[in-house]
Structures are given as structure tokens and as C-alpha cells.
DRENVO-811280 format. One line per field, with one value per atom (N, C-alpha, C): y negated, x negated, z; residue in one letter; residue number from 1; atom name. Coordinates in Angstrom, 2 decimals, always signed. Atoms other than C-alpha are relative to their C-alpha. Last residue first. Layout:
! DRENVO-811280
north <- [Y | ...]
east <- [X | ...]
up <- [Z | ...]
res <- [a | ...]
n <- [NUM | ...]
atom <- [CA | ...]
This chain:
! DRENVO-811280
north <- [+1.23 | -33.26 | -0.18 | +1.24 | -29.93 | -1.11 | +0.39 | -28.48 | -0.81 | -0.19 | -26.56 | -0.22 | +0.47 | -27.93 | +0.01 | +1.43 | -26.92 | -1.00 | +0.37 | -23.27 | -1.81 | +0.19 | -23.25 | -0.02 | +0.85 | -21.34 | -0.54 | -0.37 | -20.29 | -0.84 | +0.73 | -19.78 | -0.05 | -0.60 | -17.64 | -1.37 | +0.29 | -18.24 | +0.22 | -0.58 | -15.95 | -0.87 | -1.34 | -15.89 | +0.23 | -0.55 | -18.85 | +1.13 | -1.34 | -19.14 | -0.07 | -0.59 | -23.09 | +1.44 | +0.60 | -24.64 | +1.38 | -0.84 | -23.64 | -0.16 | -1.40 | -26.53 | +0.49 | +0.07 | -29.32 | +1.49 | -1.26 | -29.23 | -0.10 | +0.07 | -32.45 | +1.16 | +1.06 | -32.40 | -0.21 | +1.53 | -29.20 | -1.34 | +0.48 | -26.61 | -0.85 | +1.56 | -24.50 | -0.11 | +0.45 | -21.05 | -1.51 | +0.07 | -19.73 | -0.70 | +0.86 | -20.75 | -0.28 | +1.47 | -19.61 | -0.69 | +0.85 | -16.35 | -1.58 | +0.48 | -15.77 | -0.07 | +1.33 | -16.61 | +0.13 | +1.10 | -14.10 | -1.22 | -0.19 | -11.27 | -1.33 | +0.58 | -11.88 | -0.11 | +1.18 | -11.66 | -0.57 | +0.89 | -8.52 | -1.58 | -0.20 | -7.03 | -0.74 | +1.19 | -8.68 | +0.26 | -0.13 | -6.88 | -0.86 | +0.47 | -8.80 | +0.66 | +0.08 | -8.14 | +0.14 | +0.48 | -7.21 | +0.01 | -0.91 | -7.09 | -0.37 | -0.14 | -9.30 | +1.66 | +0.61 | -11.18 | +0.71 | +0.79 | -9.64 | -0.24 | -0.45 | -7.54 | -0.04 | -0.09 | -9.30 | +0.78 | +1.37 | -10.29 | -0.01 | +0.92 | -7.26 | -0.80 | +0.72 | -6.29 | -0.82 | -0.33 | -5.22 | -0.87 | +1.18 | -5.30 | -0.05 | -0.51 | -1.58 | -1.75 | +0.69 | -3.01 | +0.46 | -0.95 | -0.32 | -0.68 | +0.04 | -2.63 | +1.27 | +0.78 | -2.06 | +0.22 | +0.52 | -0.89 | -0.79 | +1.56 | -0.08 | -0.80 | +0.51 | +3.31 | -1.23 | -1.08 | +5.28 | -0.80 | +0.31 | +2.83 | -0.07 | +1.23 | +3.42 | -0.62 | -0.03 | +7.27 | -1.54 | -0.10 | +6.86 | +0.18 | +0.90 | +5.46 | -0.23 | +1.56 | +7.84 | -0.92 | -0.50 | +10.39 | -0.62 | -0.06 | +8.73 | +0.26 | +1.02 | +8.41 | -0.74 | +0.42 | +11.88 | -1.44 | -0.89 | +12.64 | +0.02 | +0.73 | +9.97 | +0.78 | +1.17 | +11.52 | -0.80 | +0.60 | +15.11 | -1.54 | +1.57 | +17.59 | -0.89 | +1.06 | +21.06 | -1.34 | +0.51 | +23.30 | -0.55 | -1.45 | +25.51 | -0.31 | -0.02 | +21.97 | +0.89 | +0.76 | +22.86 | -0.27 | -1.26 | +25.06 | -0.49 | -0.61 | +21.78 | +1.21 | +1.12 | +19.66 | +0.91 | +0.24 | +22.13 | +0.07 | -1.34 | +22.32 | +0.67 | -0.21 | +18.40 | +1.56 | -1.49 | +18.43 | -0.54 | -0.31 | +15.34 | +0.90 | -1.45 | +15.75 | +0.25 | +0.31 | +12.16 | +1.40 | +0.45 | +13.77 | -0.52 | -0.76 | +16.08 | -0.50 | -0.80 | +13.43 | +0.98 | +1.09 | +11.37 | +0.43 | +0.05 | +14.63 | -0.93 | -1.34 | +15.15 | -0.33 | +0.14 | +11.46 | +1.33 | +0.82 | +11.82 | +0.13 | -0.95 | +15.14 | -0.88 | -1.05 | +13.01 | +0.93 | -1.33 | +10.53 | +0.71 | -1.16 | +6.95 | +1.39 | -0.44 | +4.08 | +0.86 | +0.70 | +2.44 | +0.42 | -1.45 | +4.62 | -0.37 | -0.98 | +2.02 | +1.43 | +0.73 | -1.03 | +1.19 | +0.38 | +0.80 | +0.16 | -1.47 | +1.84 | -0.07 | -0.34 | -2.03 | +1.52 | +0.92 | -4.55 | +0.78 | +0.20 | -2.14 | -0.33 | +1.34 | -2.71 | -0.52 | +0.74 | -0.09 | -1.35 | -0.01 | +2.50 | -0.76 | +0.06 | +1.05 | +0.21 | +1.61 | +0.68 | -0.09 | +0.10 | +4.45 | -1.28 | -0.41 | +5.28 | -0.23 | +0.76 | +3.49 | +0.24 | +0.85 | +5.52 | -1.28 | -0.01 | +8.42 | -1.12 | +0.14 | +7.48 | -0.13 | +1.31 | +6.55 | -0.26 | +0.90 | +9.49 | -1.02 | +0.74 | +11.56 | -0.66 | +0.94 | +13.51 | -0.34 | +0.58 | +17.05 | -1.65 | +0.17 | +17.87 | -0.61 | -1.07 | +18.91 | +0.04 | +0.06 | +15.97 | +0.97 | -0.65 | +15.49 | +0.04 | -0.99 | +13.27 | +0.57 | +0.17 | +11.71 | +1.03 | -0.89 | +12.17 | -0.14 | +0.62 | +8.96 | +1.03 | +0.79 | +10.28 | -0.35 | -0.37 | +13.57 | -1.08 | -0.51 | +12.19 | +0.61 | +0.47 | +9.84 | +0.88 | +0.48 | +12.45 | -0.95 | -0.89 | +14.68 | -1.19 | +0.42 | +11.32 | +1.29 | +1.76 | +10.63 | +0.54 | +0.09 | +14.74 | -1.15 | -1.16 | +14.68 | -0.06 | +0.62 | +11.69 | +0.58 | +1.02 | +12.92 | -0.54 | -0.74 | +16.01 | -0.94 | -0.67 | +13.98 | +0.37 | -1.19 | +11.92 | +0.27 | -0.87 | +8.29 | +1.25]
east <- [-0.65 | -17.75 | -1.35 | +1.32 | -18.47 | +0.53 | +0.47 | -15.11 | -0.90 | +1.30 | -14.98 | -0.28 | +0.67 | -11.68 | -1.31 | -0.66 | -9.55 | -1.34 | +1.18 | -11.03 | -0.02 | -0.31 | -8.52 | -1.46 | +0.77 | -9.15 | +0.29 | +0.24 | -6.59 | -1.05 | -0.32 | -5.78 | -0.79 | -0.84 | -6.15 | +0.42 | -1.04 | -9.15 | +0.99 | -0.18 | -12.54 | +1.50 | -0.61 | -12.38 | +0.32 | -0.99 | -14.98 | +0.58 | -0.31 | -17.60 | +1.82 | +0.46 | -18.18 | +0.89 | -0.10 | -16.40 | -0.54 | -1.66 | -17.64 | +0.07 | +0.28 | -20.54 | +1.21 | -0.38 | -19.82 | -0.26 | -0.95 | -22.24 | +0.57 | -1.62 | -23.59 | +0.84 | -0.54 | -26.48 | +1.51 | +0.78 | -27.92 | +1.07 | -0.64 | -27.30 | -0.44 | +0.18 | -29.65 | +0.67 | +0.25 | -28.40 | -0.09 | +1.52 | -29.98 | +0.76 | +0.92 | -26.70 | -1.30 | -0.27 | -24.46 | -0.90 | +0.57 | -25.99 | +0.26 | +1.49 | -25.14 | -0.91 | +0.31 | -21.77 | -1.69 | +0.22 | -21.44 | -0.40 | +1.27 | -23.13 | +0.19 | +1.10 | -20.44 | -1.40 | +0.12 | -17.97 | -0.96 | +0.33 | -18.71 | -0.09 | +1.47 | -19.13 | -0.26 | +0.88 | -15.60 | -1.62 | +0.08 | -14.05 | -0.61 | +1.62 | -13.22 | -0.13 | +1.21 | -10.00 | -1.25 | +1.55 | -7.41 | -0.94 | +0.83 | -3.96 | -1.62 | +1.12 | -1.10 | -0.97 | -0.60 | +0.34 | -1.01 | -1.68 | +0.53 | +0.44 | -0.27 | -2.60 | +1.93 | +0.66 | -4.95 | +0.80 | -0.31 | -2.65 | -0.64 | +1.47 | -3.22 | +0.69 | +1.18 | -0.52 | -0.94 | +1.92 | +2.33 | -0.82 | +0.58 | +5.75 | -1.78 | +0.37 | +7.48 | -0.58 | -0.84 | +8.19 | +0.08 | -0.68 | +5.58 | +1.17 | -0.02 | +3.10 | +1.39 | -1.17 | +2.19 | -0.03 | -0.39 | -1.09 | +1.32 | -0.11 | -2.52 | +0.53 | +0.67 | -3.31 | -0.55 | +0.88 | -0.86 | -1.83 | -0.23 | +1.88 | -1.53 | +0.29 | +1.15 | +0.06 | +1.07 | +0.87 | -0.34 | +0.32 | +4.59 | -1.78 | +0.58 | +5.21 | -0.79 | +0.76 | +4.47 | +0.01 | +1.88 | +5.96 | -0.90 | +0.14 | +9.57 | -1.73 | +0.31 | +9.17 | -0.67 | +1.25 | +8.92 | -0.43 | +0.82 | +11.92 | -1.67 | +0.16 | +13.68 | -0.84 | +1.17 | +12.75 | -0.07 | -0.69 | +14.16 | -0.95 | -0.11 | +12.55 | +0.22 | +0.72 | +13.64 | -0.04 | -1.07 | +15.80 | -1.50 | -0.19 | +14.62 | +0.94 | -0.95 | +14.52 | +0.69 | -0.94 | +12.21 | +1.49 | -0.39 | +10.29 | +0.69 | -0.83 | +9.77 | +0.59 | -1.30 | +9.01 | +0.56 | -0.91 | +6.36 | +1.32 | -0.58 | +5.14 | +0.71 | -1.53 | +4.89 | +0.53 | -0.57 | +1.50 | +1.18 | -1.27 | +0.01 | +0.54 | +0.63 | -3.81 | +1.19 | +0.43 | -3.51 | -0.36 | +1.26 | -3.79 | -0.16 | +0.89 | -0.85 | -1.43 | +0.42 | +1.19 | -0.98 | +1.04 | +0.35 | +0.04 | +1.81 | +1.24 | -0.75 | +0.25 | +4.79 | -1.63 | +0.14 | +5.60 | -0.91 | +1.04 | +4.65 | -0.38 | +1.69 | +6.79 | -0.93 | +0.08 | +9.95 | -1.62 | -0.81 | +9.92 | -0.05 | +0.87 | +8.63 | +0.90 | +0.67 | +10.70 | -0.81 | -0.78 | +11.18 | -0.98 | -0.95 | +9.99 | +0.77 | +1.35 | +7.63 | +0.49 | +1.17 | +9.91 | -0.79 | -1.23 | +12.68 | -0.89 | -0.18 | +10.15 | +0.51 | -1.69 | +9.30 | -0.16 | -0.77 | +6.84 | +0.95 | -1.52 | +4.88 | +0.35 | -1.11 | +1.55 | +1.44 | +0.99 | -1.27 | +1.44 | +0.29 | +1.35 | -0.86 | -1.57 | +3.23 | -0.41 | -0.18 | -0.89 | +1.37 | +1.10 | -1.20 | +0.55 | -0.33 | +2.43 | -1.15 | -1.08 | +1.25 | +0.30 | +0.72 | -1.94 | +0.48 | +0.72 | +0.24 | -1.41 | -0.65 | +2.48 | -0.46 | -0.72 | -0.37 | +1.07 | +0.62 | -1.92 | +0.29 | +0.71 | +1.25 | -1.14 | +0.47 | +3.12 | -1.16 | +0.58 | +4.23 | -0.64 | +0.83 | +7.98 | -1.36 | +0.46 | +10.53 | -1.24 | -0.04 | +12.67 | -1.16 | -1.12 | +12.30 | -0.63 | -0.16 | +10.94 | +0.75 | +0.27 | +12.33 | -0.60 | +0.15 | +11.40 | +0.29 | -0.64 | +12.10 | +0.12 | +0.46 | +11.09 | -0.01 | +1.39 | +12.57 | -1.41 | -0.12 | +15.88 | -1.74 | +0.17 | +15.53 | -0.30 | +1.73 | +15.13 | +0.11 | +1.34 | +17.99 | -1.01 | +0.06 | +20.74 | -1.07 | +0.56 | +20.04 | -0.27 | +1.06 | +20.52 | -0.66 | +0.05 | +24.15 | -1.81 | +0.04 | +24.74 | -0.45 | +0.84 | +24.00 | +0.01 | +1.64 | +25.80 | -1.15 | -0.12 | +29.16 | -1.66 | -0.29 | +28.52 | -0.21 | +1.05 | +27.36 | +1.09]
up <- [+0.81 | -14.34 | -0.82 | +0.61 | -13.87 | -0.26 | +1.08 | -12.17 | -0.14 | +0.44 | -8.74 | -1.21 | -1.09 | -7.35 | -0.59 | +0.19 | -10.22 | +0.82 | +0.85 | -9.84 | -0.20 | +0.94 | -6.67 | -0.95 | +0.72 | -3.63 | -1.22 | +1.52 | -1.52 | -0.63 | +0.78 | +2.03 | -1.19 | +0.77 | +4.98 | -0.97 | +0.03 | +6.52 | -0.44 | -1.33 | +6.70 | +0.66 | -0.57 | +3.34 | +1.20 | +0.73 | +2.57 | +0.39 | -0.26 | +5.52 | -0.62 | -1.28 | +4.62 | +0.26 | -1.57 | +1.69 | +0.26 | +0.05 | -2.12 | +1.73 | -0.36 | -2.92 | +0.70 | -1.76 | -4.86 | +0.12 | -0.61 | -8.16 | +1.56 | +0.64 | -9.40 | -0.10 | -1.07 | -6.82 | -0.88 | +0.85 | -8.39 | +0.88 | +1.41 | -5.96 | -0.14 | +0.06 | -3.46 | -1.48 | +1.13 | -2.04 | -0.11 | +1.15 | +1.14 | -1.42 | -1.19 | +3.37 | -0.62 | +0.74 | +0.22 | +0.93 | +1.50 | +0.03 | +0.27 | -0.14 | +4.08 | -1.26 | -1.07 | +3.81 | +0.08 | +1.38 | +0.53 | +1.21 | +0.82 | +2.84 | -1.01 | -1.18 | +5.87 | -1.08 | -0.57 | +3.16 | +0.54 | +1.36 | +1.81 | +0.19 | -0.07 | +5.32 | -1.30 | -1.22 | +6.22 | -0.70 | -1.37 | +2.86 | +1.12 | -0.10 | -0.36 | +1.62 | +1.02 | -2.03 | +0.38 | -0.46 | +0.85 | -1.61 | -0.24 | -0.60 | +0.16 | +1.06 | -0.46 | +0.46 | +1.57 | +2.30 | -1.01 | +0.46 | +6.00 | -1.77 | +0.82 | +5.87 | -0.49 | +1.05 | +7.73 | -1.55 | +1.02 | +10.05 | -1.00 | +1.39 | +11.58 | -0.72 | -1.56 | +15.04 | -0.97 | +1.00 | +12.23 | +0.99 | +0.46 | +14.82 | -0.52 | +1.65 | +15.36 | -0.67 | +0.32 | +19.06 | -1.57 | -0.31 | +20.46 | -0.78 | -1.61 | +18.59 | -0.05 | -0.82 | +14.69 | +1.31 | +1.11 | +13.01 | +0.23 | -0.28 | +16.08 | -1.23 | +0.77 | +15.20 | +0.17 | -0.79 | +18.01 | -0.93 | -1.69 | +16.81 | +0.35 | -0.38 | +13.24 | +1.11 | +0.46 | +13.61 | +0.15 | -1.05 | +15.90 | -0.31 | -1.24 | +12.68 | +1.02 | +0.94 | +10.03 | +1.12 | -0.23 | +12.64 | -0.49 | -1.94 | +12.63 | +0.15 | -0.23 | +8.60 | +1.35 | +0.45 | +8.15 | +0.44 | -1.01 | +10.24 | +0.07 | -1.22 | +8.43 | +1.19 | -0.42 | +5.59 | +0.71 | +0.60 | +6.29 | -0.09 | -0.89 | +6.77 | -1.05 | +0.53 | +5.19 | +0.46 | +1.19 | +7.01 | -0.70 | +0.94 | +10.57 | -1.52 | +0.63 | +12.29 | -0.84 | -1.18 | +14.84 | -0.62 | -0.98 | +12.48 | +0.81 | +0.64 | +10.62 | +0.29 | +0.54 | +13.24 | -1.18 | -1.51 | +14.24 | -0.02 | +0.12 | +10.28 | +1.91 | +0.68 | +10.44 | -0.11 | -0.06 | +12.47 | -0.27 | -1.10 | +11.42 | -0.39 | -0.71 | +9.74 | +0.73 | -0.84 | +7.77 | +1.68 | +0.12 | +4.70 | +1.30 | -0.12 | +6.02 | -0.55 | -0.95 | +6.64 | +0.40 | -0.81 | +3.02 | +1.93 | +0.44 | +1.32 | +0.86 | -0.72 | +3.48 | -0.19 | -1.54 | +2.72 | +0.97 | -0.21 | -0.97 | +1.46 | +0.31 | -1.06 | -0.05 | -1.56 | +0.60 | -0.23 | -0.28 | -2.09 | +1.14 | -0.08 | -1.68 | +0.17 | +1.26 | -3.05 | -0.13 | +0.91 | +0.65 | -1.07 | +0.53 | +3.39 | -1.27 | +0.22 | +4.60 | -0.96 | +1.39 | +4.12 | -0.01 | +0.55 | +7.12 | -2.26 | +0.41 | +8.97 | -0.82 | -0.91 | +9.09 | +0.06 | -1.22 | +8.17 | +0.88 | +0.13 | +5.58 | +1.36 | +0.09 | +5.48 | +0.24 | -0.97 | +6.55 | -0.27 | -1.70 | +5.65 | +0.76 | -0.87 | +2.64 | +1.18 | -0.07 | +0.62 | +1.36 | -0.95 | +1.98 | -0.27 | -1.30 | -0.10 | +1.35 | -0.36 | -2.85 | +1.24 | +0.02 | -3.45 | +0.46 | -1.02 | -3.13 | +0.24 | -0.94 | -5.63 | +1.29 | +0.47 | -8.22 | +1.59 | -0.68 | -7.60 | +0.67 | +0.77 | -8.13 | +0.29 | +0.13 | -5.64 | -0.81 | -0.99 | -5.91 | -0.72 | +0.90 | -7.92 | +1.32 | -0.39 | -5.42 | -0.40 | -2.19 | -4.94 | +0.00 | -0.34 | -9.54 | +1.73 | -0.92 | -11.16 | +1.30 | -1.51 | -13.68 | +1.17 | -1.79 | -16.68 | +1.00 | -1.25 | -19.38 | +0.79 | -0.45 | -22.69 | +0.94 | +0.52 | -23.10 | +0.19 | -1.52 | -21.16 | -0.02 | -1.58 | -24.01 | +1.26 | +0.28 | -26.77 | +0.95 | -0.85 | -24.85 | -0.52 | -1.47 | -25.10 | +0.28 | -0.48 | -29.01 | +1.80 | +0.48 | -29.69 | +0.66 | -0.86 | -27.95 | -0.32 | -1.35 | -29.54 | +0.97 | -0.15 | -33.22 | +1.57 | +0.14 | -32.26 | +0.20 | -1.30 | -31.03 | -0.10 | -0.36 | -34.38 | +1.53 | -0.27 | -34.57 | +0.04]
res <- [g | g | g | l | l | l | e | e | e | y | y | y | c | c | c | d | d | d | a | a | a | s | s | s | l | l | l | k | k | k | r | r | r | k | k | k | e | e | e | s | s | s | g | g | g | v | v | v | r | r | r | n | n | n | p | p | p | a | a | a | p | p | p | s | s | s | v | v | v | f | f | f | s | s | s | p | p | p | l | l | l | e | e | e | l | l | l | r | r | r | n | n | n | q | q | q | d | d | d | k | k | k | w | w | w | i | i | i | e | e | e | e | e | e | l | l | l | i | i | i | t | t | t | r | r | r | g | g | g | l | l | l | v | v | v | i | i | i | s | s | s | g | g | g | e | e | e | d | d | d | h | h | h | e | e | e | t | t | t | s | s | s | t | t | t | l | l | l | t | t | t | g | g | g | n | n | n | a | a | a | d | d | d | t | t | t | v | v | v | g | g | g | h | h | h | l | l | l | i | i | i | r | r | r | w | w | w | e | e | e | e | e | e | l | l | l | i | i | i | d | d | d | l | l | l | l | l | l | d | d | d | k | k | k | k | k | k | l | l | l | l | l | l | l | l | l | k | k | k | k | k | k | c | c | c | q | q | q | r | r | r | q | q | q | l | l | l | s | s | s | g | g | g | i | i | i | d | d | d | l | l | l | h | h | h | l | l | l | e | e | e | q | q | q | c | c | c | l | l | l | a | a | a | v | v | v | l | l | l | t | t | t | p | p | p | v | v | v | r | r | r | i | i | i | n | n | n | a | a | a | g | g | g | l | l | l | a | a | a | n | n | n | t | t | t | s | s | s | k | k | k | a | a | a | q | q | q | q | q | q | r | r | r | k | k | k | r | r | r | r | r | r | a | a | a | d | d | d | a | a | a | l | l | l | e | e | e | a | a | a | a | a | a | t | t | t | p | p | p | s | s | s | d | d | d | g | g | g | a | a | a | g | g | g | r | r | r | q | q | q | k | k | k | k | k | k | v | v | v | l | l | l | n | n | n | r | r | r | e | e | e | s | s | s | l | l | l | s | s | s | n | n | n | i | i | i | s | s | s | e | e | e | e | e | e | d | d | d | s | s | s | m | m | m]
n <- [158 | 158 | 158 | 157 | 157 | 157 | 156 | 156 | 156 | 155 | 155 | 155 | 154 | 154 | 154 | 153 | 153 | 153 | 152 | 152 | 152 | 151 | 151 | 151 | 150 | 150 | 150 | 149 | 149 | 149 | 148 | 148 | 148 | 147 | 147 | 147 | 146 | 146 | 146 | 145 | 145 | 145 | 144 | 144 | 144 | 143 | 143 | 143 | 142 | 142 | 142 | 141 | 141 | 141 | 140 | 140 | 140 | 139 | 139 | 139 | 138 | 138 | 138 | 137 | 137 | 137 | 136 | 136 | 136 | 135 | 135 | 135 | 134 | 134 | 134 | 133 | 133 | 133 | 132 | 132 | 132 | 131 | 131 | 131 | 130 | 130 | 130 | 129 | 129 | 129 | 128 | 128 | 128 | 127 | 127 | 127 | 126 | 126 | 126 | 125 | 125 | 125 | 124 | 124 | 124 | 123 | 123 | 123 | 122 | 122 | 122 | 121 | 121 | 121 | 120 | 120 | 120 | 119 | 119 | 119 | 118 | 118 | 118 | 117 | 117 | 117 | 116 | 116 | 116 | 115 | 115 | 115 | 114 | 114 | 114 | 113 | 113 | 113 | 112 | 112 | 112 | 111 | 111 | 111 | 110 | 110 | 110 | 109 | 109 | 109 | 108 | 108 | 108 | 107 | 107 | 107 | 106 | 106 | 106 | 105 | 105 | 105 | 104 | 104 | 104 | 103 | 103 | 103 | 102 | 102 | 102 | 101 | 101 | 101 | 100 | 100 | 100 | 99 | 99 | 99 | 98 | 98 | 98 | 97 | 97 | 97 | 96 | 96 | 96 | 95 | 95 | 95 | 94 | 94 | 94 | 93 | 93 | 93 | 92 | 92 | 92 | 91 | 91 | 91 | 90 | 90 | 90 | 89 | 89 | 89 | 88 | 88 | 88 | 87 | 87 | 87 | 86 | 86 | 86 | 85 | 85 | 85 | 84 | 84 | 84 | 83 | 83 | 83 | 82 | 82 | 82 | 81 | 81 | 81 | 80 | 80 | 80 | 79 | 79 | 79 | 78 | 78 | 78 | 77 | 77 | 77 | 76 | 76 | 76 | 75 | 75 | 75 | 74 | 74 | 74 | 73 | 73 | 73 | 72 | 72 | 72 | 71 | 71 | 71 | 70 | 70 | 70 | 69 | 69 | 69 | 68 | 68 | 68 | 67 | 67 | 67 | 66 | 66 | 66 | 65 | 65 | 65 | 64 | 64 | 64 | 63 | 63 | 63 | 62 | 62 | 62 | 61 | 61 | 61 | 60 | 60 | 60 | 59 | 59 | 59 | 58 | 58 | 58 | 57 | 57 | 57 | 56 | 56 | 56 | 55 | 55 | 55 | 54 | 54 | 54 | 53 | 53 | 53 | 52 | 52 | 52 | 51 | 51 | 51 | 50 | 50 | 50 | 49 | 49 | 49 | 48 | 48 | 48 | 47 | 47 | 47 | 46 | 46 | 46 | 45 | 45 | 45 | 44 | 44 | 44 | 43 | 43 | 43 | 42 | 42 | 42 | 41 | 41 | 41 | 40 | 40 | 40 | 39 | 39 | 39 | 38 | 38 | 38 | 37 | 37 | 37 | 36 | 36 | 36 | 35 | 35 | 35 | 34 | 34 | 34 | 33 | 33 | 33 | 32 | 32 | 32 | 31 | 31 | 31 | 30 | 30 | 30 | 29 | 29 | 29 | 28 | 28 | 28 | 27 | 27 | 27 | 26 | 26 | 26 | 25 | 25 | 25 | 24 | 24 | 24 | 23 | 23 | 23 | 22 | 22 | 22 | 21 | 21 | 21 | 20 | 20 | 20 | 19 | 19 | 19 | 18 | 18 | 18 | 17 | 17 | 17 | 16 | 16 | 16 | 15 | 15 | 15 | 14 | 14 | 14 | 13 | 13 | 13 | 12 | 12 | 12 | 11 | 11 | 11 | 10 | 10 | 10 | 9 | 9 | 9 | 8 | 8 | 8 | 7 | 7 | 7 | 6 | 6 | 6 | 5 | 5 | 5 | 4 | 4 | 4 | 3 | 3 | 3 | 2 | 2 | 2 | 1 | 1 | 1]
atom <- [N | CA | C | N | CA | C | N | CA | C | N | CA | C | N | CA | C | N | CA | C | N | CA | C | N | CA | C | N | CA | C | N | CA | C | N | CA | C | N | CA | C | N | CA | C | N | CA | C | N | CA | C | N | CA | C | N | CA | C | N | CA | C | N | CA | C | N | CA | C | N | CA | C | N | CA | C | N | CA | C | N | CA | C | N | CA | C | N | CA | C | N | CA | C | N | CA | C | N | CA | C | N | CA | C | N | CA | C | N | CA | C | N | CA | C | N | CA | C | N | CA | C | N | CA | C | N | CA | C | N | CA | C | N | CA | C | N | CA | C | N | CA | C | N | CA | C | N | CA | C | N | CA | C | N | CA | C | N | CA | C | N | CA | C | N | CA | C | N | CA | C | N | CA | C | N | CA | C | N | CA | C | N | CA | C | N | CA | C | N | CA | C | N | CA | C | N | CA | C | N | CA | C | N | CA | C | N | CA | C | N | CA | C | N | CA | C | N | CA | C | N | CA | C | N | CA | C | N | CA | C | N | CA | C | N | CA | C | N | CA | C | N | CA | C | N | CA | C | N | CA | C | N | CA | C | N | CA | C | N | CA | C | N | CA | C | N | CA | C | N | CA | C | N | CA | C | N | CA | C | N | CA | C | N | CA | C | N | CA | C | N | CA | C | N | CA | C | N | CA | C | N | CA | C | N | CA | C | N | CA | C | N | CA | C | N | CA | C | N | CA | C | N | CA | C | N | CA | C | N | CA | C | N | CA | C | N | CA | C | N | CA | C | N | CA | C | N | CA | C | N | CA | C | N | CA | C | N | CA | C | N | CA | C | N | CA | C | N | CA | C | N | CA | C | N | CA | C | N | CA | C | N | CA | C | N | CA | C | N | CA | C | N | CA | C | N | CA | C | N | CA | C | N | CA | C | N | CA | C | N | CA | C | N | CA | C | N | CA | C | N | CA | C | N | CA | C | N | CA | C | N | CA | C | N | CA | C | N | CA | C | N | CA | C | N | CA | C | N | CA | C | N | CA | C | N | CA | C | N | CA | C | N | CA | C | N | CA | C | N | CA | C | N | CA | C | N | CA | C | N | CA | C | N | CA | C | N | CA | C | N | CA | C | N | CA | C | N | CA | C | N | CA | C | N | CA | C | N | CA | C | N | CA | C | N | CA | C | N | CA | C | N | CA | C | N | CA | C | N | CA | C | N | CA | C | N | CA | C | N | CA | C | N | CA | C | N | CA | C | N | CA | C]
């Protein structure tokens, strides 16, 4: 391969895989990921993992956190650490973590929440009203109230 072909090949790859720059606005997916991490991250370091500064700025603005005074105080661009400190204070203030940085909400420890409390309560009401044929086993009472997994194998018709 000639030098010119190598340069063209590199240029084509760079066009296909364009990296987001430090100043690029966050995408909707980046903001959604940051919101999820805001609630579920087990530490400040985990909160900031793979999140760019513009995304953290947008998240702070979304939460109406005052980052302008910090920016004026620093007289420079905000550092990721400064933004993470602000977000960690917000997490403590809103009960996501305690003062030691430990998650206080057990419902966010693993994975994401699929059904909220309101929907589960409606399911439980429906379970109480439902009449099943004798050959169908009922689902466990108050399914979703504890951390356990349901398997479809338990509910096969014989």
C-alpha cells in the first residue's frame, strides 16, 4: 500500500469513527446515561466514569445547580472534579447517598427499575381479583416487592 493510499484509508476511518470533542454538546443518550448514573453510581468516581465535562455541565444545569459562581471563582473552565463534587453534594442533599457517599436507596443497587411502585400495586390488586383455572399455578403474591427473579420455567402448563 502506498503512502497516499494509507493516508486516504486513515482519513476514511476517521470520518466513520468521529470522536466527540471536549466542547461538543452532549447527545440525548449521553444525558440519559448521566441521569442513570446520578441515581445509581456507588461512588463519585463511578458517577464520572465515561462522562464528558459538557454532559456533566448539562446535568448540573438540568438540576438547576449553580455552576456559574464556581466558574467565576476558578476564572477558568470547570474541571470534571469540581462538577462531580457539586453533583455528589446534590446526591447527599436528595438522599441518594449518605454523608459517607454510600447509596441509601437499595432499589437502585442492581440494574434498572422496570416497574414502579404504582404499577406493582395495580398488578397486586389484579392478582387478588384474578380467577385461574385449576391447571395454572398462580404467581407469587406481591411479586416485585422483594429482590428475586422470576423464571418462566416455573409457570409452564403441563
